[in-house]
VEXKEMAR-884173 format. One record per residue (C-alpha): residue number from 1; x, y, z. Coordinates in nm, 3 decimals, decimal comma. Layout:
# VEXKEMAR-884173
{node NUM; {X; Y; Z}} ...
END
This chain:
# VEXKEMAR-884173
{node 1; {3,080; 8,500; 0,185}} {node 2; {3,258; 8,270; 0,429}} {node 3; {3,297; 8,553; 0,681}} {node 4; {2,927; 8,633; 0,658}} {node 5; {2,837; 8,266; 0,710}} {node 6; {3,066; 8,240; 1,016}} {node 7; {2,915; 8,555; 1,164}} {node 8; {2,560; 8,430; 1,100}} {node 9; {2,637; 8,094; 1,261}} {node 10; {2,808; 8,250; 1,562}} {node 11; {2,545; 8,520; 1,618}} {node 12; {2,255; 8,303; 1,750}} {node 13; {2,466; 8,134; 2,022}} {node 14; {2,589; 8,477; 2,134}} {node 15; {2,229; 8,596; 2,159}} {node 16; {2,128; 8,287; 2,353}} {node 17; {2,423; 8,320; 2,590}} {node 18; {2,346; 8,688; 2,644}} {node 19; {1,980; 8,615; 2,713}} {node 20; {2,072; 8,338; 2,959}} {node 21; {2,318; 8,567; 3,140}} {node 22; {2,056; 8,843; 3,163}} {node 23; {1,796; 8,597; 3,293}} {node 24; {2,040; 8,460; 3,551}} {node 25; {2,127; 8,807; 3,679}} {node 26; {1,760; 8,902; 3,701}} {node 27; {1,680; 8,583; 3,893}} {node 28; {1,942; 8,596; 4,168}} {node 29; {1,771; 8,553; 4,503}} {node 30; {1,937; 8,654; 4,829}} {node 31; {1,880; 8,487; 5,165}} {node 32; {1,835; 8,790; 5,391}} {node 33; {1,906; 8,741; 5,762}} {node 34; {1,704; 8,958; 5,995}} {node 35; {1,848; 9,147; 6,290}} {node 36; {1,975; 8,927; 6,571}} {node 37; {1,946; 8,638; 6,325}} {node 38; {1,575; 8,628; 6,407}} {node 39; {1,460; 8,520; 6,059}} {node 40; {1,571; 8,444; 5,706}} {node 41; {1,372; 8,537; 5,395}} {node 42; {1,457; 8,517; 5,025}} {node 43; {1,447; 8,837; 4,818}} {node 44; {1,495; 8,865; 4,439}} {node 45; {1,786; 9,105; 4,477}} {node 46; {1,999; 9,267; 4,742}} {node 47; {1,779; 9,483; 4,969}} {node 48; {1,849; 9,821; 5,123}} {node 49; {1,889; 9,791; 5,500}} {node 50; {1,763; 10,068; 5,728}} {node 51; {1,743; 10,108; 6,103}} {node 52; {1,430; 10,298; 6,205}} {node 53; {1,375; 10,445; 6,549}} {node 54; {1,029; 10,359; 6,682}} {node 55; {0,842; 10,444; 6,999}} {node 56; {0,591; 10,233; 7,191}} {node 57; {0,255; 10,383; 7,293}} {node 58; {0,404; 10,437; 7,641}} {node 59; {0,702; 10,625; 7,496}} {node 60; {0,973; 10,358; 7,512}} {node 61; {1,212; 10,373; 7,219}} {node 62; {1,296; 10,059; 7,024}} {node 63; {1,454; 9,972; 6,689}} {node 64; {1,279; 9,854; 6,373}} {node 65; {1,507; 9,683; 6,120}} {node 66; {1,388; 9,717; 5,760}} {node 67; {1,506; 9,543; 5,443}} {node 68; {1,350; 9,676; 5,123}} {node 69; {1,388; 9,610; 4,753}} {node 70; {1,225; 9,782; 4,455}} {node 71; {1,223; 9,565; 4,145}} {node 72; {1,024; 9,604; 3,824}} {node 73; {0,739; 9,805; 3,973}} {node 74; {0,716; 9,579; 4,278}} {node 75; {0,837; 9,628; 4,634}} {node 76; {0,954; 9,357; 4,871}} {node 77; {0,990; 9,457; 5,238}} {node 78; {1,089; 9,258; 5,546}} {node 79; {1,088; 9,421; 5,888}} {node 80; {1,152; 9,307; 6,242}} {node 81; {1,154; 9,457; 6,589}} {node 82; {1,187; 9,335; 6,943}} {node 83; {0,905; 9,501; 7,136}} {node 84; {0,997; 9,668; 7,467}} {node 85; {0,859; 9,541; 7,799}} {node 86; {0,583; 9,804; 7,810}} {node 87; {0,406; 9,645; 7,513}} {node 88; {0,180; 9,367; 7,640}} {node 89; {0,228; 9,066; 7,411}} {node 90; {0,030; 8,814; 7,619}} {node 91; {-0,254; 8,832; 7,364}} {node 92; {-0,076; 8,831; 7,028}} {node 93; {-0,396; 8,861; 6,826}} {node 94; {-0,463; 9,199; 6,991}} {node 95; {-0,116; 9,320; 6,886}} {node 96; {-0,157; 9,186; 6,533}} {node 97; {-0,502; 9,346; 6,501}} {node 98; {-0,354; 9,681; 6,608}} {node 99; {-0,095; 9,650; 6,329}} {node 100; {-0,369; 9,565; 6,078}} {node 101; {-0,579; 9,862; 6,191}} {node 102; {-0,286; 10,104; 6,169}} {node 103; {-0,185; 9,990; 5,821}} {node 104; {-0,546; 9,980; 5,694}} {node 105; {-0,552; 10,361; 5,719}} {node 106; {-0,335; 10,369; 5,404}} {node 107; {-0,568; 10,143; 5,203}} {node 108; {-0,846; 10,244; 4,964}} {node 109; {-1,159; 10,246; 5,176}} {node 110; {-0,954; 10,204; 5,493}} {node 111; {-1,001; 9,829; 5,512}} {node 112; {-0,844; 9,502; 5,404}} {node 113; {-0,996; 9,297; 5,121}} {node 114; {-0,885; 8,969; 5,279}} {node 115; {-0,759; 8,875; 5,626}} {node 116; {-0,638; 8,524; 5,713}} {node 117; {-0,545; 8,439; 6,075}} {node 118; {-0,311; 8,142; 6,123}} {node 119; {0,009; 8,015; 6,282}} {node 120; {0,341; 8,037; 6,101}} {node 121; {0,608; 7,805; 6,238}} {node 122; {0,435; 7,808; 6,576}} {node 123; {0,387; 8,185; 6,593}} {node 124; {0,050; 8,364; 6,574}} {node 125; {0,025; 8,542; 6,238}} {node 126; {-0,208; 8,724; 6,004}} {node 127; {-0,186; 8,756; 5,626}} {node 128; {-0,383; 9,034; 5,461}} {node 129; {-0,439; 9,184; 5,117}} {node 130; {-0,568; 9,534; 5,046}} {node 131; {-0,606; 9,777; 4,757}} {node 132; {-0,407; 10,098; 4,734}} {node 133; {-0,452; 10,409; 4,524}} {node 134; {-0,322; 10,397; 4,170}} {node 135; {-0,424; 10,037; 4,098}} {node 136; {-0,176; 9,880; 4,337}} {node 137; {-0,219; 9,607; 4,596}} {node 138; {-0,049; 9,540; 4,931}} {node 139; {-0,005; 9,186; 5,057}} {node 140; {0,146; 9,142; 5,400}} {node 141; {0,223; 8,875; 5,657}} {node 142; {0,278; 8,981; 6,018}} {node 143; {0,368; 8,748; 6,302}} {node 144; {0,453; 8,781; 6,668}} {node 145; {0,678; 8,531; 6,841}} {node 146; {0,724; 8,635; 7,201}} {node 147; {0,836; 8,998; 7,182}} {node 148; {0,969; 8,960; 6,827}} {node 149; {0,754; 9,087; 6,542}} {node 150; {0,834; 8,999; 6,182}} {node 151; {0,651; 9,155; 5,890}} {node 152; {0,672; 9,080; 5,518}} {node 153; {0,509; 9,313; 5,268}} {node 154; {0,475; 9,296; 4,892}} {node 155; {0,348; 9,592; 4,690}} {node 156; {0,256; 9,528; 4,327}} {node 157; {0,010; 9,615; 4,052}} {node 158; {-0,344; 9,497; 4,129}} {node 159; {-0,388; 9,129; 4,053}} {node 160; {-0,018; 9,052; 4,094}} {node 161; {-0,023; 8,965; 4,465}} {node 162; {0,020; 8,592; 4,397}} {node 163; {0,293; 8,589; 4,131}} {node 164; {0,562; 8,319; 4,157}} {node 165; {0,803; 8,580; 4,299}} {node 166; {0,551; 8,682; 4,567}} {node 167; {0,484; 8,319; 4,656}} {node 168; {0,856; 8,247; 4,683}} {node 169; {0,910; 8,557; 4,900}} {node 170; {0,632; 8,470; 5,147}} {node 171; {0,699; 8,097; 5,137}} {node 172; {1,069; 8,137; 5,212}} {node 173; {1,027; 8,288; 5,559}} {node 174; {1,216; 8,089; 5,821}} {node 175; {1,210; 8,185; 6,187}} {node 176; {1,547; 8,121; 6,346}} {node 177; {1,496; 8,213; 6,711}} 
END
């Protein structure tokens, strides 16, 4: 009987410790530094880094740096690129609108549900939310600082675009250069 009592008394603390360890592992956030140390953003796990070759409308090649993380049916993506000289960035809103228009083609109905123009740390930016097929939603923030574009995207089940994790992800963006 004593052995059973010891086991019963020791079991709950072991469960609690295990649950705390699991929670801590699931809630580790990483400060991700963008290419050329252009930005820092927090992600709820270690992202996959990819270098993507891109081409300007005039045919100039440039590099898009992408950091993506899939976690619990949600996607967190941060991307940055330094636009080549043949992309006119003197009117940032025109560039940002072109990005919105291109990405809207993937949305249900081909348009954004919400678009909010603003400045983020002194850079022209636009935040948008749109519905996708399969009951999903895309929330994104795109900014242009000089020739540098930074984009954050969060893909989640519909209605989950403002979860605490999403708010932390978007709110953590820090422009470095």
